C-alpha positions in Angstrom: 0.0 0.0 0.0 2.9 2.3 0.8 4.2 1.9 -2.8 0.8 2.8 -4.3 0.5 5.8 -2.0 4.0 7.0 -3.0 3.0 7.0 -6.6 4.4 3.7 -7.8 1.1 2.1 -8.8 2.1 2.1 -12.5 5.1 -0.1 -11.6 3.0 -2.8 -10.0 0.8 -5.4 -11.6 -1.6 -8.2 -10.6 0.2 -11.5 -11.0 -0.3 -15.2 -10.2 2.5 -16.7 -8.1 2.9 -20.3 -9.3 6.2 -21.2 -7.7 4.3 -22.8 -4.8 2.8 -25.3 -7.2 6.3 -26.4 -8.3 7.6 -26.6 -4.8 4.5 -28.4 -3.5 3.3 -25.8 -1.0 0.0 -25.0 -2.8 -2.1 -26.6 -5.5 -3.0 -23.5 -7.5 -1.4 -20.1 -8.3 -1.7 -17.3 -5.7 -3.1 -14.0 -6.9 -1.1 -11.0 -5.7 0.3 -7.6 -6.7 4.0 -7.6 -7.4 6.6 -5.2 -8.8 6.8 -5.3 -12.6 9.8 -6.9 -14.3 11.8 -4.8 -16.7 14.7 -6.1 -18.7 14.7 -9.2 -16.6 14.9 -7.4 -13.3 12.5 -5.9 -10.7 11.4 -2.4 -11.9 13.0 -1.0 -8.8 16.4 -2.5 -9.4 18.8 0.4 -10.4 22.5 0.5 -10.4 22.9 -2.8 -8.6 20.4 -2.0 -5.7 16.8 -1.3 -4.9 15.9 2.3 -5.6 13.3 2.1 -2.8 15.8 1.2 -0.1 16.8 4.8 0.8 13.1 5.9 0.6 12.0 3.5 3.3 9.7 1.7 0.9 11.6 -1.5 0.2 9.1 -4.4 -0.1 9.0 -7.0 2.7 10.6 -9.7 0.6 13.4 -7.4 -0.4 14.0 -6.4 3.3 14.1 -10.0 4.5 15.8 -11.8 1.7 19.3 -13.1 2.1 21.6 -15.3 0.0 22.6 -17.9 2.7 20.0 -20.4 1.7 21.3 -23.2 -0.4 19.4 -26.1 -1.9 20.5 -28.5 0.9 18.9 -26.3 3.6 15.9 -25.0 1.7 12.4 -25.9 3.0 9.6 -24.7 0.7 7.1 -24.5 3.6 9.3 -22.1 5.5 10.5 -20.1 2.5 10.1 -16.3 2.6 8.4 -16.4 -0.8 5.8 -18.8 0.4 5.2 -17.0 3.8 4.6 -13.7 1.8 2.5 -15.4 -0.9 0.2 -17.0 1.6 -0.7 -13.6 3.1 -2.5 -12.9 -0.2 -4.7 -16.0 0.4 -6.4 -14.3 3.4 -9.6 -13.1 1.7 -10.7 -11.4 4.9 -7.6 -9.2 5.1 -8.7 -5.6 5.0 -5.1 -4.6 4.0 -5.0 -7.0 1.0 -8.5 -5.9 0.0 -7.5 -2.2 0.1 -4.5 -2.9 -2.2 -6.6 -4.7 -4.7 -9.3 -2.0 -4.8 -6.6 0.7 -5.4 -5.1 -1.3 -8.2 -8.5 -1.7 -9.9 -9.0 2.1 -10.1 
């Protein structure tokens, strides 16, 4: 919601997260709003870093991601991507509903 309020709505899009189907944590894609991809990278990736970082707007997954997870210690049910994706499954979440309504305007 902070990204939308800061004027970045045009750099976000509704998507279907399907990684969970491949990793076995869900049986169908998860509908969510994500940053657009431009030239193979996140729309906010500039000069080797996230342009939102210094603005205090870095998305949750970007804030919490790290590169220490290797295939031998990866657990899909505990993965950051899945924990964030499943937040979008909460149909009663007022916060998620507000984001979706703003994106539909």
